[in-house]
N, C-alpha and C positions, 0 to 999 in steps of 0.2 A: 851925434850920439860917439861915443868913444867904443874904441873897438881894441882887441888883443889880437896880436897876430899870435902864429904859432911857437914862435919863440918865447912869448909870455910879455913882449914890451907893449907898452899902450900906443895904442893907433891914434892919429888925432881925430878930433869929434867931426861929423859932417855936420854942416852948418846948413838948414835949409835956407831956399832963397827969401828975401826979405819980402813982407806983404802976404806971406802965404801962412795961414793958422796951422799951428802945429797939429790940430785935430785931424787936418784933412790931409797929413802928410801921409804919403805912400812909400814904403821902404823902396830904396832903388838898391839897385846891387852895387857893391862898391866896386871901385876900380881892382881890375885885377893886375897883381903885381907879382913876379918871379920872385918869390922868397925861399932860400934855399932851406930844404928840408933836413934834418939831423939823420946823421947814418943810423938806422936801428936795423938789427937784423930780422929778418923775415919771421914771421910766426906762423909755424906749421900747424895746420887745423888739426886738433887730437881727436883721434877716431872714435867712435862710440862705442862703449863696450858692448860686446855682444853677449846675450842673455841664456844662462845654463838651460837645456833642453833635457838634464836629468831628472828632474821632478814632475815634468807632463809625464815622461817615459814610466815613471816609478806609478804616478798615480793612474796613468792608463793600463799599466800591467796590472795594477790592483783593481781598478774597475772592470777591467776583463775578469779577473779572477771570481770578483765578486758576482758579477753577471753571470760566469758560468756557474758559480757554485748557487747563486739563488736559482738558476733554471736547472741543476741536478736537483737540489732541493724540492723544487716546484714538482719537478718530474717524479720525485720519489714520495713526496707527498701526494701527490695526484694519485699515483699507482699504488700506496698506501691505503688512500682514502678509500678507493676501488676496491682493494682487498677487504677493507673494514666493512665497507656497505654490503660485499658479496657475504663476509663472515656474520655480520648482524643479519642478513636477510637467511643466512643459514639457519642461524641459531634461532630466530625468529620461528622458522619453519618447523625446528626442531622442538620448541617449545610449544608451539600448537599441535604439533603430534603428540607428544608428551601429555598435554593438557587433556586430548581427546581420549589418550590412552588411560589418562587418572580417571576420567568420567567414565570410561568402561568397565574400567578395574572397580571403580565406587560401586558402580552398578551391579558388578558381578558380587561382589562382597555382598552388599545389600540383599542379593535374591538370595546367596549363599546364606546369610544370617539370618533371612525369614525362612529357608528351608529347614536351618538348624532349629530354629526357633518351631517348625511344625514336627519337625522330628523329636523334639523334647516334648511336646505336648502328646506327641502319638505313643512317646516312651513314658510317661507317668501316666497316660491312659491305660497301657499294656501292666506297667506296675500295679496300677490299681485293680485292674483285672486279675492280674495273678495273684494278689493279695487275697481278693475275693474265692477265686477257685482254689487257692490253699486254704483258705477257710472253710470252703465248701468240702474241700477234700477231706480236711481234717474233721469237718463234724461228719462226713460219709463213712470216715475210718471207724470213727467212735461209734456210729451207730452197727458199722459192719461188726465191730468189736462187742457192741451191745448185743448184737444178733446173737452173734458167737455165743457170748455168755448166757442170753437168754435160752438159747438153743440147748447150752450145757444146761441149765436150770431145767428147761422142759423134759430134756432127759431124764434129769435124777428125780423130778416129780414123777415122771410116768414111771420110775423103777422104785417108788415108795412102798414100803409095806404095808399093805392096806389093813386096816382095823377093822375090827368085827364090831358086834354090838355090846359086847361085854367089855371090851378095853379100846378106849377110843380118845380122840380128841375134837374138841368142837372145829377145829381147822388143820389142814395139813400143810399149807404153805403160808408164811408171815413173810411180809414186805415192809423192809423200815429204812427210814433215812439214817445217817450217821448220826449216832449220841440219840437217837431214839428208843422208848423202852413201849413193847406192847404186851398184851397177855392172851392167854387163850386158857380154855378148861379142859382140863384132862378128867375122864370120869373111868372109874373101874367097878363093874357091878357085881359084887363078890360079898356073900356074908360072912361076918366074921373078920378076924384082923389078917391085914397083909402090909406087903411093905412094896411099894412102887419106885424103879430106878431110872435112870436116864444117863445117858453119854453123850458127849458131842466130839465131834470129830475134831473142831478146833476153836479158834478163839475170836473169831468175827462177831461173835454174840456171847453175851453173857447170861445163861439160863438160870432160873432158879424157882423153887417153889413158894407159894404163899405158906402162910404160917397156918391158914385157918383152913379147915375141912366142912362142906356144905352135903347137902342131900344125901342125908344120914351117913354122913363119914364115906361116900362115896365119890365125892367130886372135889377137887380143890383148882384154884387158878395158878396158872403157871406162867413166868414173866421172862421176857427176852429182851436185854438191851444190846443194841447196837454198838460196834466201837467208832472208829473214825475212816477205817479203811471198809471200802466195797467188797461184796465177796458173798458166801453164803456157808452158812452150819447145818448141818444135818443131825437133829437129835432123836435117839433112838430112845423110846421108852420100853421099860421091861417090869416085872414083875417076880414076886417069890413063892407066888401059886402054881404057876403055869406056865407054858410056854407061849403064850400070849406076846405080841407085842405089835406096835406101830411105831412110824418114823414122821417127823414134823422137820420141813426144811424152811429155815429163816434166812432170809436174803434182805442182803443191804447193799441200795444202791443211791 
C-alpha cells in the first residue's frame, strides 16, 4: 500500500510477504518514523457564544403579568358573577312579589268592578223606583188638584140658585169633554108672550138656544159646547116677566 506523509510526499508501498493472499492481509502498523512537523501557530479554541437571557426575562414578565391579570380578571368575574347572581335572585324575588301584588290588585279590581256593577244595578233600580214614584206623585197631585177642582165645583153646585116648578131646566150640572156638545131642556110655564135670557161668566163653553120651541111654546132645548181647556162655566137664566131665575154649571174635564 502506498501512503502519504504529512508533508505530502508519497511513501513506498508496503509489499506483503509472498504466499499470502491479499484477502487475508491484516493491516499492520507502519513503522514509526520521526518526521519533522511544520511550525504552525497553535489554534486557540473559540469560546461558545453565550445565549441572551433578555427574551426569557421579558417572556417571564409578560407571563407573570398575564397570570396576574388573568387572576384579577377571574377574581372580578367571580365577584361580579356572585353579585349578578345576588342581583338576579333579588330581582326574581321582587318580580315574584310584584306578581303576587299584581294578582292581589287584580282581585281587588275585579271585586271593585263587581261592586260597581252591583251599585249600578241598584242605581238603575232606584232610578226606576224614583221615576215610578214621580209618576205616582204626579198622578196624586193631579188627583189632589182634581179633588180641589171638584171641591170647588161642588161648592159652586151647592151654591146654585134653585129653580122652581115654573122656571127650571132638566138638569143643573152638565159635564163635558173638550170639544163635546150636550143639550138640556129649559122650561118656563107662563101663558102669553115672554122672553128668556141667559148669561155666562166665561167662555169655557159656548151656550146657545135651539131655534124650535115645544110644549105649547113653553120648552126649548139649550146647547152647550165645550172648548179645548178644562174648566167650568156658570150659566144664569132669567126672564122678562118676573124675577125667577136659576143657574146651570157646565164643567169641562
